[in-house]
C-alpha positions in Angstrom: -39.3 36.0 35.2 -39.9 34.4 31.7 -38.5 37.5 30.0 -35.1 36.9 31.6 -34.5 33.5 30.1 -32.8 33.5 26.7 -33.8 30.5 24.6 -32.2 31.7 21.4 -29.7 29.2 19.8 -26.0 29.8 20.7 -24.0 31.6 18.1 -21.6 29.1 16.4 -18.9 30.7 14.2 -18.7 29.6 10.6 -16.0 26.9 10.0 -12.8 28.3 8.5 -11.3 27.1 5.2 -8.8 24.9 7.0 -11.5 23.3 9.1 -13.4 22.4 6.0 -10.3 21.0 4.4 -9.6 18.9 7.5 -13.2 17.6 7.7 -13.4 16.6 4.1 -9.9 15.1 4.1 -10.8 12.9 7.0 -14.0 11.8 5.2 -11.9 11.0 2.1 -9.3 9.1 4.2 -12.0 7.0 6.0 -13.7 6.1 2.7 -10.3 5.2 1.2 -9.5 2.9 4.1 -12.9 1.2 3.9 -12.3 0.5 0.2 -8.9 -0.9 0.9 -10.2 -3.2 3.7 -13.1 -4.4 1.5 -10.6 -5.1 -1.3 -8.7 -7.4 1.0 -11.7 -9.1 2.4 -13.8 -9.6 -0.7 -12.5 -12.2 -3.2 -11.6 -11.2 -6.7 -13.7 -12.7 -9.4 -12.1 -15.6 -11.3 -13.1 -14.3 -14.7 -10.7 -11.4 -14.2 -7.9 -13.8 -13.3 -8.6 -15.9 -16.5 -8.5 -12.7 -18.6 -5.0 -11.8 -17.3 -3.7 -15.3 -18.1 -4.7 -15.0 -21.8 -2.2 -12.2 -22.3 0.8 -14.4 -21.4 2.3 -16.5 -24.1 1.5 -20.2 -23.7 4.3 -22.5 -24.6 4.4 -26.2 -24.2 7.9 -26.0 -22.8 8.4 -24.4 -19.4 10.4 -21.2 -19.4 13.7 -21.6 -17.6 14.9 -18.7 -15.7 18.7 -18.3 -15.5 20.0 -18.7 -12.0 22.4 -16.1 -10.7 25.8 -17.5 -9.8 25.9 -17.9 -6.1 29.2 -16.8 -4.5 31.2 -19.7 -3.2 31.7 -19.3 0.5 33.8 -22.4 1.0 36.8 -20.9 -0.9 39.0 -18.9 1.4 41.3 -16.3 -0.1 44.9 -17.4 -0.1 47.1 -15.7 2.4 49.9 -13.9 0.8 53.3 -14.5 2.4 56.4 -12.4 1.9 59.4 -14.0 0.3 62.3 -14.5 2.6 65.6 -13.3 1.2 
């Protein structure tokens, strides 16, 4: 009776190239998502922020940005009338 039982491991086919690409692509995507979430959660060091400010020119006068001319909505186009003859 013991001779009839087969305890050998089942034969599992080798993964194909596309299965490997899919597996490692999913791992890469998961790691990328974790890095993105951690970048949002963890605060940025303030020393990096101070370094980026040193590249900007520091003037005692504030820089004025020109404002774009806003279209005037209150003006209505004049209605053209035909001349009566």
